[in-house]
N, C-alpha and C positions, 0 to 999 in steps of 0.2 A: 672462839668457842671456849668456855671455861673448862679447865683441865679435869675437874671432878666429873663433868658430864661425859667427857671423852673416856675417862677411866671407867665409868659405869658401863658405857657401851662396850668397851673391851672386856670388862668383867662378865657381862651378859654373854658375850660370844665365847669366852673361856668356859663358862659353866655349860653352855650348850655343846661345846666341843668335848668336854669331859663326859657328858651324858651320852653323846653319840658314840664315843669309843666304848663306853661300858655297854651300850645297847648292841654294838657290833659283836662284842665278846659273848654276850648272851645268845645272840642269833647263831654264831658259829658253833658254840658248844651245844646248843639245842639241835643243830643240824647233825653234829657228830652223834648225838644220842639217837636221833631219828634213823641215821644210817645203821647203827648197831641194832636197833629194834627191828628195822626192816629186814636185815639179814637174818635175825633170829626168827621173825615171823614167817619168812620164806624157807627156813630150814637150810640156809646156805652155810657152807664151810666158812671158817674164820678167815681163810685166805682170800675169799671173794671180797673185793672192795678194800682190801688192806691198803693198797696204794692211795686210794681216795681218802681213807681215814687218816693216813699219814700226812696228806696234803692239808687236810683240815686242822690237824695238830700243828702243822707249821703256821697256818693262819692264826691260830690261837696264840702261838708264841710271838708272832709278829705284832698282833694286837696288844699283847701284854707289854711288849717293848714300846709300842706307841703310847700306851697308857702311862708308862713310867716317864717317857719323854714329856708328855703333856703335864703330868704332875710336877716334874722338875721345872718346866717352863712357868707353871703357876707360881712356884716359889720365887723364881727370878723376877716375875712381874710384880710380886709383892715388894721386892727390893726396889724396883724401878718406881713404884708408887710412892714409897717413902722418900726416895731421892727427889721426887718431884714435889714433895711437901704435901702430899695428899694423905690425910689421916682419916682412916675409916675404921669402923668397928663392925664385925660380922654379927648380925642379929638374926640368925636363921635365914631361911629362904622362903620366898613366897612366889607363887605364879600369878602374874598379872593377867588382865583380860587379853593382852596380846600373846600370852603364852610364854613370855620371856621370864626368866628367873631374875628376881631382884633380891637383894639381901644386904646391900651396903647402905649405911646411913652416913652421909657425908657432911662436910662443912656446908654444902648447899642447903641442907635442911635447916641449919642454924641461921643461914642468911635469910631464909624465908621468914623465920621467927622475928627477925630484927625489923 
């Protein structure tokens, strides 16, 4: 299999992973907001559910660390791509019919033109 196609497959999974981590951060922070609003709506003391809120705050921190790790991995994969001799240029992102993100225009496109 040509390395540009393998690289594209990895890039698609990388973008999906980044989006999933971001979505998880949104969900957890929305859950925290919902807990605070529920406590206020029920007229409960600030101490009620404080431990739960702290656990969700820990989850946000863990997800932020995960996001940093994924972004760092993205940078390392860019270096691997160059060492493999794959030259790509980012030209935005598009969602295909399959729902996968695409955005790399590779040497493969040039080969099709030949």
